[in-house]
C-alpha positions in Angstrom: -3.5 5.2 25.0 -1.8 8.4 25.8 -2.5 11.1 23.2 1.1 12.1 22.9 2.1 8.5 22.2 -0.5 8.4 19.4 0.9 11.6 18.0 4.5 10.3 18.2 3.5 7.1 16.4 1.6 8.9 13.7 4.5 11.3 13.2 6.7 8.2 12.9 4.5 6.9 10.1 4.8 10.2 8.3 8.6 10.1 8.5 8.6 6.5 7.3 6.3 7.5 4.4 8.9 10.2 3.6 11.6 7.5 3.5 9.4 5.6 1.1 9.3 8.5 -1.3 13.1 9.0 -1.0 13.6 5.3 -1.7 11.6 5.5 -4.9 13.8 8.4 -6.0 17.0 6.6 -5.2 15.9 3.5 -7.2 15.3 5.8 -10.1 18.8 7.3 -10.1 20.5 4.6 -12.2 17.9 4.9 -14.9 18.0 8.7 -14.9 21.8 8.9 -14.7 22.2 6.6 -17.7 19.2 8.0 -19.6 17.4 4.7 -19.5 20.5 2.5 -20.4 21.2 1.2 -16.9 21.7 -2.6 -16.8 19.1 -4.9 -15.4 21.5 -6.1 -12.8 22.3 -2.6 -11.5 18.6 -1.6 -11.3 17.7 -4.8 -9.5 20.7 -4.5 -7.1 19.9 -0.9 -6.2 16.2 -1.8 -5.7 17.0 -4.8 -3.6 19.3 -2.8 -1.3 17.1 0.2 -0.9 13.7 -1.4 -0.6 15.1 -4.4 1.2 16.4 -2.1 3.9 13.1 -0.1 4.0 11.0 -3.2 4.3 13.2 -4.6 7.0 12.9 -1.3 9.0 9.1 -1.3 8.6 8.7 -5.0 9.4 10.9 -4.7 12.5 8.8 -1.7 13.7 5.6 -3.5 13.0 6.8 -6.6 15.0 7.6 -4.3 17.9 4.1 -2.9 17.8 2.6 -6.4 17.8 4.7 -7.4 20.8 3.4 -4.5 22.7 -0.3 -5.0 21.6 -0.6 -8.5 19.9 -4.4 -8.8 20.1 -4.3 -11.9 17.8 -2.6 -10.1 14.9 0.3 -12.1 13.3 0.9 -15.0 11.0 -2.2 -17.3 10.6 -2.4 -20.4 8.5 -5.0 -20.1 5.7 -8.3 -21.9 6.2 -11.2 -22.6 3.8 -12.9 -19.6 5.2 -9.8 -17.5 4.6 -9.7 -18.5 0.9 -13.4 -17.8 0.5 -13.0 -14.4 2.0 -10.0 -13.7 -0.2 -11.9 -14.7 -3.3 -14.6 -12.1 -2.4 -12.0 -9.4 -1.9 -10.4 -10.2 -5.3 -13.9 -9.9 -6.8 -14.5 -6.6 -5.0 -11.2 -5.2 -6.3 -12.1 -6.3 -9.8 -15.4 -4.4 -9.5 -13.7 -1.3 -8.2 -11.2 -1.4 -11.1 -14.0 -2.0 -13.5 -16.0 1.0 -12.2 -12.8 3.1 -12.5 -12.3 2.0 -16.1 -15.9 2.8 -17.0 -15.8 6.2 -15.3 -12.7 7.1 -17.3 -14.1 5.8 -20.6 -17.3 7.8 -20.0 -15.2 10.9 -19.2 -16.7 11.2 -15.7 -13.1 11.6 -14.6 -9.6 11.6 -16.2 -7.0 8.9 -15.5 -5.7 9.6 -12.0 -2.5 11.6 -11.8 -0.9 8.8 -9.8 -1.7 6.2 -12.5 -0.7 8.6 -15.3 2.6 9.2 -13.6 3.2 5.5 -13.3 2.5 4.9 -17.0 4.9 7.7 -18.0 7.7 6.2 -15.9 6.8 2.7 -17.1 7.5 3.8 -20.7 10.9 5.3 -19.8 12.0 2.8 -17.2 9.8 -0.4 -17.3 11.9 -2.6 -15.1 12.3 0.1 -12.4 8.6 0.9 -12.5 7.6 -2.8 -12.2 9.9 -3.4 -9.3 8.7 -0.3 -7.4 4.9 -0.7 -8.1 4.5 -4.5 -8.1 7.3 -5.7 -5.8 8.1 -2.8 -3.5 4.9 -0.9 -3.0 2.6 -3.7 -1.7 4.6 -4.7 1.4 5.7 -1.1 2.1 2.3 0.5 1.8 0.6 -2.3 3.7 3.1 -2.1 6.5 2.7 1.7 6.6 -1.1 2.1 6.2 -2.3 -1.1 7.9 0.5 -2.5 10.0 1.8 0.8 11.6 -0.9 3.4 11.2 -3.7 1.2 12.5 -1.6 0.1 15.5 -0.7 3.7 16.3 -4.0 4.3 18.0 -3.8 1.8 20.8 -5.7 -1.4 21.4 -7.9 -2.6 18.5 -10.1 -4.7 20.8 -12.6 -1.8 21.1 -14.9 -2.2 18.1 -15.6 1.5 17.9 -11.9 2.3 17.8 -11.3 -0.5 15.3 -13.9 1.0 12.9 -12.5 4.5 13.4 -9.0 3.4 12.7 -10.1 1.3 9.7 -11.8 4.4 8.2 -8.7 6.5 8.9 -6.4 3.9 7.2 -8.6 3.7 4.1 -9.0 7.5 3.7 -5.3 8.2 4.3 -4.4 5.6 1.7 -6.8 7.2 -0.8 -5.5 10.7 -0.2 -1.9 9.5 -0.7 -2.8 8.3 -4.1 -5.3 10.9 -5.3 -6.0 14.3 -3.9 -9.3 16.2 -3.5 -8.8 17.8 -6.9 -9.8 14.4 -8.4 -12.7 13.3 -6.1 -13.9 10.3 -8.0 -10.4 8.9 -8.3 -9.8 9.6 -4.6 -13.0 7.6 -3.8 -11.7 4.7 -5.9 -8.5 4.6 -4.0 -10.3 4.9 -0.7 -12.4 1.9 -1.7 -9.3 0.0 -2.5 -7.8 0.9 0.8 -11.0 -0.3 2.5 -10.6 -3.7 0.8 -7.0 -4.0 2.1 -8.1 -2.8 5.6 -11.0 -5.3 5.8 -8.6 -8.0 4.7 -6.2 -7.2 7.5 -8.9 -6.9 10.1 -10.6 -10.2 9.0 -7.5 -12.3 8.7 -5.3 -10.4 11.3 -2.4 -11.4 9.1 -0.8 -8.6 7.0 0.5 -11.1 4.4 -3.0 -11.4 3.0 -3.5 -7.7 2.4 0.0 -7.5 0.9 -1.0 -10.4 -1.5 -4.1 -8.6 -2.5 -2.2 -5.3 -3.0 0.4 -7.1 -5.1 -2.4 -8.7 -7.3 -4.1 -5.3 -7.7 -0.9 -3.4 -8.7 0.2 -6.2 -11.0 -3.1 -6.1 -12.9 -3.3 -2.3 -12.9 0.2 -2.0 -14.4 -0.2 -4.7 -16.9 -3.6 -3.6 -18.3 
């Protein structure tokens, strides 16, 4: 693939990630404006419009990429092998979360700034936070980091390129959730990103990595 095309596509992913950040802020406006007294209906409506539009934009762009370079990626009916693989990935995520919990309890690291910020917002605006973290983030982040970023580097038929792109996807995901100032937390998020990436590469269906991401965020927010 032409290097300039790769640069343009990656720049597009950066712009779309910026829109994601803006979408989160917009969804918070009703809660902030009413000092936490916004009605459930208003919060849900704003979220549905803002994140619905963003997900539609990302999904449309992703489908465009797949039409150009399909390579077997797209909807696939689950098989017994798929469910077995998904079970292993759920267990892997549980081990990663367990390690993170132990590391925090032993004071090897503090709670990640990302998680701490989520908990603070959850206390002030529980519905808004649940909608963003559990409903909005999984499809948006999977479409960004797996669907668009991985397909920005050309054909994934080449195994060396696939490995390189998988590593990039996982590392970028980790860096977007925890910076170098908290290395252990960053490694935890990179490991999570690797699980989502492996799921996408194995199943070639982004719905499975979205489902895993949803499960991970739901458990992390509820615990």
